[in-house]
C-alpha positions in Angstrom: -14.5 8.1 4.6 -18.1 7.1 3.9 -20.1 8.4 0.9 -22.3 10.4 3.3 -19.2 12.0 5.1 -17.7 12.8 1.7 -20.7 14.7 0.4 -21.3 16.4 3.8 -18.1 18.3 3.2 -19.7 20.3 0.3 -23.0 20.7 2.0 -22.4 24.4 2.6 -22.2 24.8 -1.2 -25.4 22.8 -1.8 -27.4 24.3 1.1 -28.2 27.5 -0.8 -30.0 25.4 -3.4 -32.3 23.6 -1.0 -35.4 24.2 -3.2 -33.8 22.5 -6.2 -32.7 19.6 -4.0 -36.2 19.2 -2.6 -37.6 19.3 -6.2 -35.2 16.6 -7.2 -36.1 14.5 -4.2 -39.9 14.7 -4.9 -39.4 13.9 -8.6 -37.3 10.9 -7.7 -40.0 9.8 -5.3 -42.6 10.0 -8.1 -40.4 8.2 -10.5 -40.0 5.4 -8.0 -43.7 5.2 -7.3 -44.5 5.0 -11.0 -41.8 2.3 -11.4 -43.5 0.1 -8.8 -47.0 0.9 -10.2 -46.0 -0.1 -13.7 -44.6 -3.4 -12.4 -47.8 -4.1 -10.5 -49.7 -4.2 -13.8 -48.2 -7.7 -14.2 -50.8 -9.0 -11.8 -54.0 -8.1 -13.6 -52.5 -8.9 -17.0 -51.4 -12.4 -15.8 -54.9 -13.0 -14.3 -56.6 -12.1 -17.6 -54.3 -14.3 -19.6 -54.5 -17.4 -17.3 -57.8 -17.2 -15.4 -60.3 -15.2 -17.6 -61.7 -11.8 -17.0 -60.9 -9.7 -13.9 -64.6 -9.7 -13.0 -64.6 -13.5 -12.7 -61.4 -13.3 -10.7 -62.8 -10.8 -8.2 -66.1 -12.8 -7.9 -64.1 -16.0 -7.2 -62.0 -14.2 -4.6 -65.1 -12.8 -2.9 -66.6 -16.3 -2.9 -63.4 -17.8 -1.5 -63.2 -15.2 1.2 -66.8 -15.7 2.3 -66.3 -19.5 2.3 -63.1 -19.1 4.3 -64.9 -16.9 6.8 -67.8 -19.3 7.1 -65.5 -22.2 7.6 -63.5 -20.4 10.2 -66.6 -19.3 12.1 -67.9 -22.8 12.1 -64.6 -24.1 13.5 -64.6 -21.4 16.2 -68.2 -22.4 17.1 -67.1 -26.0 17.5 -64.1 -25.0 19.5 -66.2 -22.8 21.8 -68.6 -25.7 22.4 -65.7 -28.0 23.2 -64.2 -25.4 25.6 -67.5 -25.2 27.5 -67.0 -28.8 28.5 -65.6 -29.1 32.0 -64.0 -32.5 31.2 -61.1 -31.0 29.1 -57.6 -31.2 30.5 -55.7 -28.0 30.9 -53.1 -28.9 28.2 -55.8 -29.7 25.7 -57.7 -26.5 26.6 -54.6 -24.5 25.8 -54.2 -26.2 22.4 -57.9 -25.5 21.5 -57.4 -21.8 22.5 -54.4 -21.7 20.1 -56.6 -23.2 17.4 -59.3 -20.7 18.1 -56.8 -17.8 17.8 -55.6 -19.3 14.5 -59.1 -19.3 13.1 -59.6 -15.7 14.2 -56.5 -14.8 12.3 -57.9 -16.5 9.2 -61.1 -14.6 9.6 -59.2 -11.3 9.9 -57.1 -12.1 6.8 -60.2 -13.2 4.8 -62.1 -10.1 5.9 -59.4 -7.8 4.7 -59.3 -9.6 1.3 -63.1 -9.4 1.2 -63.1 -5.7 1.9 -60.6 -4.9 -0.9 -62.3 -7.2 -3.3 -65.7 -5.5 -2.6 -64.0 -2.1 -3.0 -62.4 -3.3 -6.3 -65.8 -4.5 -7.6 -67.5 -1.3 -6.7 -64.8 1.3 -7.7 -62.5 -0.4 -10.3 -64.4 -3.0 -12.2 -67.0 -0.6 -13.7 -64.1 0.9 -15.6 -62.7 -2.4 -16.8 -64.0 -4.1 -20.0 -65.2 -7.7 -19.6 -63.6 -8.7 -22.9 -60.1 -10.2 -22.2 -58.3 -8.6 -25.1 -59.9 -5.2 -24.4 -58.8 -5.5 -20.8 -55.2 -6.4 -21.8 -55.2 -3.5 -24.3 -56.4 -1.1 -21.6 -53.7 -2.1 -19.2 -51.0 -1.7 -21.9 -52.4 1.8 -22.6 -52.2 2.6 -18.9 -48.6 1.3 -18.9 -47.8 3.5 -21.9 -49.2 6.6 -20.4 -47.6 5.9 -17.0 -44.2 5.3 -18.7 -44.6 8.6 -20.6 -45.4 10.5 -17.4 -42.4 8.7 -15.7 -40.2 9.9 -18.7 -41.4 13.5 -18.2 -40.6 13.3 -14.5 -37.2 11.8 -15.3 -36.4 14.5 -17.8 -37.5 17.2 -15.2 -35.3 15.6 -12.5 -32.3 15.4 -14.8 -32.7 19.1 -15.7 -33.0 20.1 -12.1 -30.0 18.0 -11.0 -28.0 19.2 -14.0 -28.6 22.8 -13.0 -27.9 22.1 -9.4 -24.6 20.4 -10.2 -23.4 23.2 -12.5 -24.3 25.9 -9.9 -22.5 24.0 -7.1 -19.5 23.3 -9.3 -19.2 27.0 -10.2 -19.4 27.9 -6.5 -16.7 25.3 -5.5 -14.5 26.5 -8.4 -14.9 30.1 -7.3 -14.2 29.1 -3.6 -11.0 27.3 -4.7 -9.9 30.4 -6.6 -10.7 32.7 -3.7 -8.6 30.4 -1.5 -5.7 30.6 -3.9 -5.8 34.4 -3.8 -5.9 34.3 0.0 -3.1 31.9 0.5 0.5 33.2 0.8 3.0 32.8 -2.0 5.1 30.2 -0.2 2.1 27.9 0.4 1.0 28.1 -3.2 4.5 27.4 -4.4 4.7 24.3 -2.2 1.4 23.1 -3.7 2.6 23.7 -7.2 0.8 24.8 -10.3 0.2 21.2 -11.6 -1.5 20.1 -8.3 -3.6 23.3 -8.3 -4.7 22.8 -11.9 -5.5 19.1 -11.1 -7.8 20.3 -8.4 -9.4 22.9 -10.6 -10.0 20.5 -13.5 -9.8 16.8 -12.7 -10.9 16.8 -9.0 -13.8 19.3 -9.6 -14.8 17.2 -12.7 -14.9 14.1 -10.6 -16.9 15.9 -7.9 -19.4 17.2 -10.4 -19.9 13.6 -11.8 -20.5 12.4 -8.3 -23.0 15.1 -7.6 -24.9 14.3 -10.8 -25.1 10.7 -9.8 -26.0 11.5 -6.2 -28.9 13.8 -7.3 -29.9 11.4 -10.2 -29.5 7.7 -9.9 -28.5 7.7 -6.2 -31.7 9.5 -5.4 -34.0 7.8 -7.9 -32.9 4.1 -7.9 -33.3 3.6 -4.1 -36.9 4.8 -4.3 -37.5 2.4 -7.1 -36.0 -0.5 -5.1 -37.9 0.5 -1.9 -41.2 0.7 -3.7 -40.7 -2.8 -5.2 -39.7 -4.2 -1.8 -42.7 -2.6 -0.1 -45.0 -4.0 -2.7 -43.3 -7.4 -2.4 -43.9 -7.3 1.4 -47.6 -6.6 0.7 -47.8 -9.7 -1.5 -46.1 -11.9 1.0 -43.9 -10.5 3.8 -42.6 -13.8 5.0 -41.2 -14.9 1.7 -39.8 -11.4 1.0 -38.0 -11.5 4.3 -36.1 -14.5 3.1 -34.5 -12.4 0.4 -33.2 -10.0 3.0 -30.5 -12.4 4.2 -28.4 -11.3 1.3 -28.4 -7.6 2.4 -25.7 -7.9 5.1 -23.6 -10.1 2.8 -23.8 -7.5 0.1 -23.1 -4.7 2.6 -19.9 -6.4 3.8 -18.7 -6.9 0.2 -19.3 -3.3 -0.7 -17.5 -2.1 2.4 -14.4 -4.1 1.4 -14.7 -2.8 -2.2 -15.1 0.8 -0.9 -11.9 0.8 1.1 -9.9 -0.5 -1.9 -11.6 2.1 -4.2 -10.8 5.0 -1.9 -7.1 4.2 -1.7 -6.9 3.4 -5.5 -8.8 6.6 -6.3 -6.5 8.8 -4.2 -3.4 7.4 -5.9 -4.9 7.8 -9.3 -5.6 11.5 -8.7 -2.1 12.0 -7.4 -0.9 10.4 -10.6 -3.0 12.8 -12.6 -1.3 15.7 -10.8 2.1 14.4 -12.0 0.8 14.2 -15.6 -0.1 17.9 -15.3 3.4 18.5 -13.9 5.1 16.9 -16.9 2.8 18.9 -19.3 3.5 22.2 -17.5 7.3 21.7 -17.4 7.4 20.8 -21.1 5.2 23.7 -22.3 6.9 26.3 -20.1 10.4 25.1 -21.3 9.5 24.4 -24.9 12.3 26.4 -26.4 14.9 24.6 -24.2 13.4 21.2 -25.0 13.6 21.9 -28.7 17.0 23.5 -28.6 18.6 20.6 -26.7 16.8 18.0 -28.8 15.2 16.3 -25.7 11.7 15.8 -27.1 12.2 12.0 -26.9 13.0 12.3 -23.2 9.9 14.3 -22.5 7.8 11.8 -24.5 9.3 9.1 -22.4 8.4 10.9 -19.2 4.9 11.6 -20.4 4.5 7.9 -21.4 5.8 6.7 -18.0 3.4 8.9 -16.1 0.5 7.8 -18.3 1.4 4.2 -17.8 1.4 4.7 -14.0 -2.0 6.4 -14.3 -3.2 3.5 -16.4 -2.1 0.9 -13.8 -3.9 2.8 -11.0 -7.0 3.3 -13.2 -7.1 -0.4 -14.0 -7.1 -1.3 -10.3 -10.3 0.8 -10.0 -11.7 -0.8 -13.2 -11.0 -4.2 -11.7 -12.9 -3.5 -8.5 -15.7 -1.8 -10.5 -16.0 -4.7 -12.9 -16.3 -7.1 -9.9 -19.1 -5.1 -8.4 -21.8 -5.6 -11.0 -21.5 -9.4 -11.3 -21.4 -9.6 -7.5 -24.7 -7.7 -7.2 -26.3 -9.8 -9.9 -25.3 -13.0 -8.1 -26.7 -11.7 -4.8 -29.9 -10.7 -6.6 -30.3 -14.1 -8.2 -29.7 -15.6 -4.8 -32.4 -13.4 -3.3 -34.9 -14.4 -6.0 -33.9 -18.1 -5.6 -34.6 -18.2 -1.8 -37.9 -16.3 -2.3 -39.5 -17.7 -5.5 -38.5 -21.3 -5.0 -40.4 -21.6 -1.7 -43.3 -19.8 -3.3 -43.4 -22.4 -6.1 -43.3 -25.1 -3.5 -46.4 -23.7 -1.8 -48.1 -23.2 -5.1 -47.5 -26.8 -6.4 -48.1 -28.5 -3.1 -51.2 -26.4 -2.2 -49.9 -25.7 1.2 -48.8 -22.7 3.4 -45.9 -24.2 5.4 -42.5 -25.7 4.8 -41.0 -27.9 7.5 -43.7 -26.7 9.8 -42.8 -23.0 9.2 -45.8 -21.0 7.9 -44.8 -18.9 4.9 -48.3 -17.8 3.6 -51.8 -17.3 4.9 -53.2 -19.2 2.0 -51.7 -21.2 -0.9 -50.5 -18.8 -3.5 -51.7 -18.9 -7.1 -49.7 -18.4 -10.4 -50.5 -14.6 -10.5 -49.1 -14.1 -7.0 -45.9 -16.0 -8.0 -45.5 -13.9 -11.1 -46.2 -10.7 -9.2 -43.7 -11.6 -6.4 -41.0 -12.5 -9.0 -41.7 -9.2 -10.9 -41.2 -7.1 -7.8 -38.0 -8.9 -6.9 -36.6 -8.4 -10.4 -37.8 -4.8 -10.2 -35.7 -4.4 -7.1 -32.6 -6.0 -8.6 -32.5 -3.6 -11.6 -32.1 -0.4 -9.5 -29.6 -2.1 -7.2 -27.6 -3.2 -10.3 -27.6 0.3 -11.6 -26.4 1.6 -8.2 -23.6 -0.9 -8.3 -22.4 0.4 -11.6 -21.9 3.9 -10.2 -20.3 2.8 -6.9 -16.8 3.3 -8.2 -17.6 6.7 -9.6 -19.2 7.8 -6.3 -16.1 6.7 -4.4 -13.8 8.6 -6.8 -16.0 11.6 -6.3 -15.8 11.3 -2.5 -12.0 11.2 -2.8 -12.0 14.2 -5.1 -14.2 16.1 -2.6 -11.8 15.2 0.2 -8.9 16.6 -1.8 -10.8 19.8 -2.6 -11.9 20.1 1.0 -8.3 19.6 2.2 -7.2 22.5 0.0 -10.1 24.7 1.1 -9.2 24.0 4.7 -5.6 24.9 4.2 -4.3 27.8 6.2 -2.2 30.7 5.0 1.1 31.3 6.6 0.7 35.1 6.2 -2.5 36.3 8.0 -4.0 39.7 8.6 -3.8 41.0 12.1 -7.0 41.1 14.2 -6.1 44.5 15.6 -4.7 46.4 12.6 -2.7 49.7 12.8 -2.8 52.4 10.2 0.3 52.9 8.1 0.6 56.5 6.7 2.5 56.9 3.5 6.1 55.9 4.1 8.3 58.9 4.8 10.8 58.0 7.5 12.7 54.7 7.5 12.5 51.0 7.1 14.1 48.7 9.7 14.9 45.0 9.5 15.5 43.8 13.1 17.3 40.5 13.8 15.5 38.7 10.9 15.7 34.9 10.8 13.9 32.9 8.1 13.9 29.4 6.6 11.7 28.2 3.7 9.0 25.7 4.4 8.9 22.3 2.8 5.8 20.2 1.8 6.9 17.4 4.0 7.7 19.8 6.9 11.4 18.8 6.8 13.8 21.2 8.4 15.8 23.4 6.0 18.8 25.6 6.6 18.1 29.2 7.3 17.9 31.5 4.3 18.4 34.5 6.6 20.2 34.6 9.9 20.2 37.5 12.3 19.9 40.2 9.6 19.5 43.8 10.8 19.3 46.8 8.5 18.0 50.3 8.5 17.2 52.3 5.4 16.1 55.9 5.3 13.3 57.2 3.2 14.5 58.2 -0.3 17.5 55.9 -0.3 18.3 53.7 -3.3 19.8 50.6 -1.7 21.5 48.0 -4.0 21.4 44.5 -2.4 24.1 42.3 -3.9 25.3 38.8 -3.4 25.9 35.5 -5.0 23.1 33.2 -5.9 21.4 31.8 -2.8 22.9 34.5 -0.6 19.4 35.6 0.6 19.3 39.0 -1.1 15.9 38.4 -2.7 14.5 36.6 0.3 15.3 39.6 2.5 13.6 42.2 0.3 10.6 39.9 -0.4 9.8 40.0 3.2 8.6 43.6 2.7 5.4 42.7 0.7 5.0 39.8 3.0 5.3 37.0 0.5 6.3 35.3 3.7 6.9 36.3 7.3 10.1 35.9 9.3 10.3 33.3 11.9 12.1 35.7 14.2 12.6 39.4 14.2 10.5 42.3 12.9 10.2 44.6 10.0 9.2 48.2 10.8 8.1 50.8 8.3 8.1 54.2 10.0 8.2 52.5 13.4 5.1 50.3 12.5 5.4 46.6 12.5 4.2 45.5 9.0 2.6 42.4 10.5 0.2 44.7 12.3 -0.8 46.5 9.1 -3.6 45.1 6.8 -2.0 43.4 3.8 -3.9 45.4 1.3 -2.8 48.7 2.9 0.8 47.6 3.1 1.0 46.4 -0.5 -0.8 49.6 -1.7 2.5 51.4 -1.0 4.7 48.9 -2.9 5.8 48.7 -6.5 7.5 45.5 -7.6 9.4 44.6 -10.8 10.4 41.0 -10.8 13.2 39.2 -12.6 10.8 37.1 -14.7 8.6 39.8 -16.2 5.0 38.8 -15.9 2.6 40.5 -18.4 -1.0 39.6 -19.1 -2.4 38.7 -22.5 -4.0 42.1 -23.1 -3.0 45.5 -24.4 0.1 47.5 -23.3 -2.3 50.1 -21.9 -4.1 47.6 -19.7 -0.8 46.0 -18.5 0.4 49.4 -17.3 -3.0 50.3 -15.8 -2.8 47.0 -13.8 -0.6 48.8 -11.4 -3.3 51.4 -10.7 -6.8 50.6 -12.0 -7.9 54.2 -11.2 -5.1 55.7 -13.4 -6.2 58.1 -16.2 -4.9 57.8 -19.7 -2.6 60.8 -19.1 -1.1 59.2 -16.0 -0.5 55.9 -17.9 1.3 57.7 -20.8 3.4 59.7 -18.3 4.5 56.5 -16.6 5.2 55.0 -20.0 7.5 58.0 -20.9 9.3 57.8 -17.6 9.9 54.1 -18.0 11.1 54.5 -21.6 8.1 52.6 -23.1 7.3 55.4 -25.5 10.7 54.8 -27.2 9.5 51.6 -28.8 5.7 51.9 -28.6 5.6 54.3 -31.6 7.1 51.5 -33.7 4.1 49.3 -33.0 1.1 49.6 -35.4 -1.5 49.7 -32.6 0.6 51.7 -30.1 -0.8 51.4 -26.6 -3.6 49.1 -27.9 -1.1 46.5 -29.0 -1.9 43.1 -27.4 1.4 41.7 -25.9 0.4 38.0 -26.2 0.7 35.3 -23.6 3.3 36.3 -21.0 4.3 39.2 -23.3 5.6 36.9 -26.0 5.1 39.5 -28.7 7.7 41.8 -27.1 11.4 41.6 -26.4 12.8 41.1 -22.9 13.8 44.8 -22.5 10.4 46.0 -23.8 8.6 43.7 -21.3 10.8 45.0 -18.4 10.1 48.7 -19.3 6.3 48.0 -19.3 6.7 46.3 -15.9 8.6 49.3 -14.6 5.8 51.6 -16.0 3.3 49.4 -14.2 5.1 50.0 -10.9 5.6 53.7 -11.6 2.0 54.4 -12.3 1.2 53.0 -8.9 3.2 55.9 -7.3 4.8 53.6 -4.8 6.4 54.7 -1.5 8.7 51.6 -1.7 10.0 50.4 -5.1 11.5 46.9 -5.4 13.4 45.7 -8.5 14.3 42.1 -8.1 17.0 41.3 -10.7 14.9 43.4 -13.0 17.8 44.1 -15.5 19.5 40.7 -15.4 18.0 39.4 -18.6 18.0 42.5 -20.8 20.5 44.3 -23.0 22.8 47.1 -21.8 20.8 49.8 -23.6 17.5 48.7 -22.0 19.2 48.5 -18.6 20.6 52.0 -19.1 17.1 53.4 -19.9 15.6 51.7 -16.9 18.3 53.0 -14.5 17.9 56.6 -16.0 14.2 56.4 -15.3 14.9 55.4 -11.7 16.8 58.7 -11.1 13.6 60.6 -11.2 12.3 58.7 -8.1 15.2 58.8 -5.8 13.6 61.4 -3.6 10.0 60.2 -4.0 10.3 56.7 -2.7 12.7 54.2 -1.1 14.2 51.9 -3.7 15.6 48.4 -3.4 17.5 47.0 -6.3 18.4 43.3 -6.0 21.3 42.2 -8.3 24.3 39.9 -8.4 26.5 42.4 -10.2 27.0 46.2 -9.9 27.9 48.4 -12.9 28.9 52.0 -13.2 25.4 53.3 -14.2 23.9 51.6 -11.2 26.5 53.2 -8.9 25.3 56.6 -10.1 21.9 56.1 -8.5 22.8 53.9 -5.5 23.0 55.7 -2.2 24.2 52.5 -0.4 25.2 49.0 -1.2 24.3 46.0 1.0 26.3 42.8 0.6 24.6 39.4 1.5 26.5 36.1 1.9 25.0 32.8 3.0 22.0 34.4 4.6 23.8 37.1 6.5 24.4 40.7 6.0 28.2 41.0 5.9 28.8 44.5 4.8 27.2 47.8 3.7 28.4 51.1 2.5 29.7 53.0 -0.5 31.3 51.3 -3.5 34.8 52.4 -2.9 34.6 51.5 0.8 33.3 48.0 0.1 36.0 47.3 -2.4 38.5 47.8 0.3 36.8 46.0 3.3 34.7 43.3 1.7 36.5 40.6 -0.3 33.2 39.0 -1.5 32.0 42.3 -2.9 35.4 42.9 -4.5 35.3 39.5 -6.2 31.7 40.1 -7.5 32.6 43.5 -8.9 35.8 42.3 -10.5 34.1 39.3 -12.1 31.5 41.7 -13.6 34.3 44.0 -14.9 36.1 41.1 -16.6 32.8 39.8 -18.1 32.0 43.2 -19.6 35.6 43.6 -20.9 35.3 40.2 -22.5 
């Protein structure tokens, strides 16, 4: 991918700031013009130091131009007289015509010089002191002022570019966040939190660095180089063309370096994602790490990943380190093939080398110095561009990774022809459901659900039991459309949920997960999260129904108590009750409890199950568990048994004990565990 192709991918984010981009472009153009103008002052200064005042120099040039014109006109007159002779052979006549054309060219060249020297004498010289020192001092003053103006323009450009980069970065970050919220749960799980965090931090940081260089040095330095090359062409286009032979050589080298940098940069960013993965696993499992005394193992993992990152980063550093010397070598070669012939013409007082004309008139020392200055002035911007080449390529790779994420498609999409879903009041049907989890490498996986059919009436409390990996959570998690079945349909009141807008479907659901997820805010706001429009009275009612008020009075700040990160300031049972209150305040038509009581004490489990009794007739309830106890049997209207992705039995507790060995074993294991 070329640099242009890479930054084209984020053009939609940059396009809205066209005014700032145009301002940056114009400022870069002015900086480049002042760079060339400042270097051009070397010509008058060298003239003053070596040949006297500028007035004398201009007068001498005017006299030389007049003399050259007079000489050429005399030569043309002689040629015309010779051509009038009828005795000339045809071959000789052609040669004389060529000589006449050559003299006309000299007249044209001398006339242009005469015009500019006369203009300089009339418009410029009246402002120039005749004293040599005063002239040099004047030009240094002009150089100081021009440098100050260039500095102001440079400052303005950096501020404009900085603002542009920050605005585009914010827009890209927000677009990535919106994409995260639009993608389905399965796709995000496959991506993984470390990879997502790497895109939000490292990749966007690299993108921002590339944008800053693109709007700064990448916009400014080429103008400086082009200005110097243009002025060098004005001094002597033939000699300047000699330096251009190194351009294709440099282009080939940079193309090779670019391919190596792209591959190395991509591997380095993947390595950074793995570093984030080690950090996330360690921090999320910190208590386990400490309890098992495995800190050394995690340090070793972190060390190994950083070492891999170092190896990949050093490959980029190697290529980057080769770039600058290569550019300097090419630049010196360009100066060598230009300045050395110019010195030959100067010292030999000629205009040709090996019969090839390289100048209209023999150059002087000031011309040599000016040509050298412009070539050096071209190399400096090119050298600066070479130092940022690796950073730009890394930025292009980062943009490609960001664009790949932004272009990713969700597996769960809203229908184009949505149907209305009134509040659930009839039944829920699972019809011949088959589902298999996706993999990042698109490798086939065994079915998590196979030909599952189930019908639940409104108001039922269905307990879904089974061993780990039996598919019980997978089945119920199809209701909020965390993922969609590969075959079969799910109907709510005879409406296919895939034909219902996601927001409307999920507005009727309340979910309490096995891993209680609370936000680092107050208890009140955590409950209100289930229904942002809920009043204080509704929140307190839900808290009483979920048993939150039984412990909240013991907290010094009551409902205003901040729970900490992931609810770390509360016990597991307290967190589960808050999560249940959050679902209750939503007034769901369908309530899902996914192993919601598996990690809490018996008293907290009892309070939660007692709270559920109040909703048996208000909503359809799914309770996912691997074990059934007596208090749960009091509220369950039906038990569904899952095994290896299939629904193998359903019915009442006593019935299942007789007809379903798997359920019998699960229940007996639970009884023995409680007895122990």
